C-alpha positions in Angstrom: 0.4 45.3 -77.0 1.3 47.0 -74.1 -2.3 47.7 -73.2 -2.5 43.7 -73.9 0.2 43.4 -71.1 -0.8 45.4 -68.8 -4.4 43.6 -69.1 -2.7 40.2 -68.4 -0.5 41.7 -66.0 -3.6 43.1 -64.1 -5.5 39.6 -64.3 -2.4 37.6 -63.0 -2.5 40.0 -60.2 -6.0 39.5 -59.6 -5.8 35.8 -59.1 -3.0 35.3 -57.5 -4.5 37.5 -54.7 -7.1 35.5 -54.7 -5.3 32.7 -54.6 -3.4 33.6 -51.4 -7.1 34.8 -50.0 -8.1 31.3 -50.2 -4.8 29.3 -48.9 -5.2 31.6 -45.8 -8.7 30.3 -45.0 -8.2 27.0 -45.4 -5.0 27.4 -43.7 -7.6 29.2 -40.8 -10.0 26.6 -41.1 -7.2 23.4 -40.7 -6.0 25.3 -37.7 -9.0 25.4 -36.2 -10.3 21.8 -36.7 -7.2 20.9 -35.1 -7.5 22.9 -32.0 -11.2 21.9 -31.8 -9.9 17.9 -32.4 -7.3 18.6 -29.4 -9.2 19.9 -26.7 -11.8 17.0 -27.6 -9.0 15.0 -27.0 -7.9 16.4 -24.0 -11.7 16.6 -22.5 -11.8 12.7 -23.3 -8.0 11.8 -21.7 -9.3 13.8 -18.3 -12.7 12.0 -18.0 -10.9 8.9 -18.6 -7.5 9.9 -16.0 -7.8 7.5 -12.9 -11.0 5.3 -13.1 -10.4 1.6 -12.7 -11.6 -0.8 -14.3 -14.4 -2.5 -11.9 -17.0 -5.6 -13.3 -19.4 -6.3 -10.4 -19.9 -10.2 -11.2 -21.5 -12.2 -8.4 -18.8 -13.5 -6.9 -18.0 -17.3 -6.6 -17.8 -18.3 -2.9 -18.9 -18.4 0.3 -18.8 -14.9 0.5 -22.5 -13.7 0.1 -21.7 -9.9 -0.6 -17.8 -10.5 -2.1 -17.8 -8.4 -6.5 -15.7 -9.4 -8.3 -13.2 -6.6 -8.9 -11.4 -7.0 -12.5 -7.6 -8.8 -12.2 -4.6 -6.7 -12.9 -3.5 -7.9 -15.5 -6.8 -7.7 -17.4 -6.8 -3.4 -16.9 -6.1 -1.3 -20.0 -3.6 1.6 -19.4 -5.8 4.3 -20.6 -5.5 7.6 -18.2 -1.5 7.0 -16.8 -0.1 9.4 -15.2 3.5 9.6 -15.1 5.3 8.9 -11.9 7.4 11.3 -11.4 4.1 14.0 -11.1 2.4 12.3 -7.7 4.0 12.8 -4.3 3.9 10.3 -1.6 1.2 12.3 -0.5 -0.4 11.6 -4.0 0.3 7.8 -4.0 -1.8 7.1 -0.2 -4.8 9.6 -1.2 -5.4 7.7 -4.8 -4.2 4.0 -2.7 -7.4 4.8 0.1 -10.0 5.7 -2.5 -8.7 2.8 -4.7 -9.6 0.5 -1.3 -13.4 2.1 -0.1 -11.7 5.4 1.3 -9.8 6.6 3.6 -12.6 7.2 6.3 -13.8 3.1 5.7 -10.7 2.0 6.3 -10.5 4.2 9.8 -13.8 2.5 11.0 -11.3 -0.9 9.5 -11.4 -2.4 13.9 -11.6 -5.8 13.0 -11.1 -8.7 9.7 -11.8 -12.0 9.7 -10.6 -14.2 7.3 -11.2 -17.8 6.2 -9.4 -19.8 2.9 -7.4 -22.8 1.9 -3.7 -23.3 2.8 -1.4 -24.5 0.7 2.0 -26.0 0.3 3.8 -27.3 -1.7 5.7 -30.1 0.9 2.1 -30.6 2.7 -1.5 -31.3 2.3 -4.6 -28.1 1.8 -5.9 -27.0 5.1 -8.2 -24.7 6.2 -7.0 -21.9 7.7 -8.9 -19.2 9.6 -7.2 -15.6 10.7 -8.2 -13.0 13.0 -7.0 -9.4 13.3 -8.2 -7.1 15.9 -7.8 -3.4 16.2 -5.0 -2.2 17.3 -2.9 -5.4 17.2 -4.6 -8.9 18.7 -3.9 -11.6 15.7 -4.5 -14.9 15.9 -4.3 -17.7 13.2 -5.7 -21.8 13.6 -5.3 -24.4 11.4 -7.7 -26.9 11.8 -6.2 -30.1 11.0 -7.7 -34.2 10.6 -8.2 -34.4 14.1 -7.7 -31.4 15.9 -6.3 -28.0 14.9 -3.3 -26.0 16.1 -3.3 -21.9 17.1 -0.8 -19.3 17.6 -1.9 -15.7 18.7 -0.9 -12.5 20.4 -3.2 -10.5 22.8 -1.2 -7.6 23.0 1.1 -9.2 25.3 1.4 -12.8 25.2 2.2 -15.1 22.2 1.6 -18.4 22.8 0.4 -21.4 21.0 -2.3 -24.0 21.7 -2.3 -27.9 19.9 -5.4 -29.6 20.2 -6.6 -32.7 20.1 -10.4 -33.6 19.5 -11.9 -30.5 21.0 -9.0 -30.4 23.7 -6.6 -28.5 25.0 -3.3 -31.6 24.4 -0.2 -28.7 24.8 0.2 -24.3 25.3 3.4 -22.6 25.1 4.5 -19.5 25.1 6.4 -18.3 21.9 10.1 -17.3 22.4 10.9 -13.8 21.8 12.2 -14.4 18.5 9.6 -16.1 17.7 6.6 -13.4 19.2 8.8 -10.7 17.2 8.1 -13.3 13.6 4.8 -14.0 14.4 3.7 -10.0 14.7 5.7 -9.1 11.7 4.0 -11.8 9.6 0.5 -10.5 10.5 1.7 -7.2 9.5 1.6 -8.7 5.9 -1.5 -10.4 6.4 -3.2 -6.9 7.1 -4.8 -5.1 5.1 -1.7 -2.4 3.1 -3.9 0.4 3.7 -4.1 0.0 7.5 -0.6 0.1 7.4 -0.7 3.1 6.1 -3.0 4.3 9.1 -0.7 3.6 11.5 2.6 5.2 11.3 3.7 8.7 8.9 7.2 7.5 8.4 6.6 7.0 4.4 8.7 7.7 1.4 8.6 7.6 -2.6 10.3 4.5 -3.5 11.6 4.1 -7.4 8.3 2.3 -9.7 9.5 -1.2 -10.1 7.6 -3.8 -12.1 5.6 -6.2 -10.4 3.7 -9.0 -12.5 4.2 -6.9 -15.8 2.3 -4.3 -14.2 3.9 -0.3 -13.6 3.9 0.1 -10.0 4.7 3.0 -7.2 6.4 2.0 -4.1 6.1 3.2 -0.8 9.0 2.5 2.2 7.3 2.0 5.3 9.8 2.2 8.5 8.9 0.4 11.2 10.7 0.0 14.6 13.4 -2.6 13.8 12.7 -2.9 9.9 11.6 -1.6 6.6 8.6 -3.0 4.0 7.9 -1.9 0.7 4.5 -2.0 -0.6 3.9 -1.8 -4.9 0.8 -0.2 -5.3 -0.2 -0.3 -9.6 0.1 2.8 -11.4 -3.1 2.3 -12.8 -6.1 1.1 -10.4 -3.9 2.0 -7.0 -4.8 -1.6 -5.5 -1.8 -3.2 -3.4 -0.1 -5.8 -5.9 3.1 -6.8 -3.0 4.7 -6.4 -0.6 8.3 -7.2 0.7 9.3 -7.1 4.2 13.7 -7.5 4.7 14.5 -9.0 7.6 16.0 -12.3 10.4 15.0 -16.1 10.3 14.6 -17.4 13.9 18.2 -17.9 13.5 19.2 -14.3 12.8 19.9 -15.3 8.8 18.8 -12.4 6.4 15.6 -13.6 5.3 13.3 -11.6 2.4 9.4 -12.3 2.7 7.3 -11.4 0.3 3.5 -11.5 -0.3 2.2 -10.7 -3.5 -1.7 -10.4 -3.6 -3.9 -11.4 -6.5 -8.1 -11.7 -7.2 -9.2 -8.5 -5.6 -12.9 -8.3 -5.0 -15.3 -5.9 -2.2 -16.9 -6.2 0.8 -19.4 -3.8 1.7 -17.4 -0.5 1.6 -13.9 -2.6 1.7 -11.4 -4.1 -1.0 -9.5 -7.3 -0.5 -7.7 -9.6 -2.3 -8.3 -13.1 -2.6 -5.1 -14.4 -3.8 -1.9 -14.3 -0.8 1.2 -15.7 -2.2 4.3 -15.9 0.4 7.5 -16.7 -0.6 10.9 -16.5 0.6 14.1 -15.7 -0.3 12.5 -16.1 -4.0 11.0 -19.7 -3.0 7.3 -19.5 -2.8 6.6 -20.8 0.6 2.7 -21.1 0.7 -0.6 -19.9 -0.9 -3.9 -18.9 0.6 -6.9 -19.0 -1.2 -10.0 -16.8 0.8 -13.3 -18.5 0.6 -15.3 -15.9 3.2 -13.8 -12.2 5.0 -15.6 -10.3 6.6 -14.6 -6.6 7.9 -15.6 -5.8 11.6 -17.0 -8.9 12.7 -17.1 -7.8 16.2 -14.4 -10.6 17.8 -14.3 -10.7 21.3 -10.7 -10.5 23.5 -11.4 -14.2 24.7 -10.7 -14.8 21.4 -6.9 -14.2 21.3 -6.7 -15.3 25.3 -4.9 -18.7 26.1 -7.5 -21.7 25.9 -7.9 -23.3 29.6 -7.1 -26.7 30.3 -10.7 -28.4 31.3 
């Protein structure tokens, strides 16, 4: 019995040692597989991070070179980075990349935008917006028998009414009207151009715009502050806000929401602008044609002369 028990014990020890070795081997194999899986997931995440999904679909507008960028609400959230990981410099650089690149934006010297202006209490009107660097701006609204022009030529702000092509009235804007007109024109320019005009930028707390999480950049101008909202995924500008005063000095909140982003040449522009004042929708502009670097003459911003 003693020898038999001794042999049994020796067999049992060999069995336990073999089973322990097998378990150790399986554990090593499992850990290795886990590491490989995590490595694959990490490489895939790095490969997709930060890439906006863009569809180069033919444009349905009159602009033959415009291509459609997928609307913000249709993009997924792959590669999303926490907002705390980015500085204001990081956000600005990614914004420039999303809109065509800093070098391309620097070459933007003029812009012509044509489309339909819609207001709740008026018929749809055809409007053209002209902008030329550094600060020349003009709006033209086409009426049934004429048009209204409002412009700033760098020194003088004026408004003209034409009937059947003939000048009927020309007047200078008041100081308050001039300042309001210039501020409104800033919000019609590409947001990336505003980032080039000043280095007085700071990050505000993140916020949502129509269900999209956004980086918020505060832009300080001489007499007021703007907030620019950039999608955290594709870094396109979805909104800009301005706290201001109306012509009577009353507090006023002006907000412009942007959508329908399309690529035109080297640039990405929104083709839909919706303006709200104190929370109520004021008007909406649906662009039909947009021409960057249109070669606009200075005379375009000069008041017309009575014939």
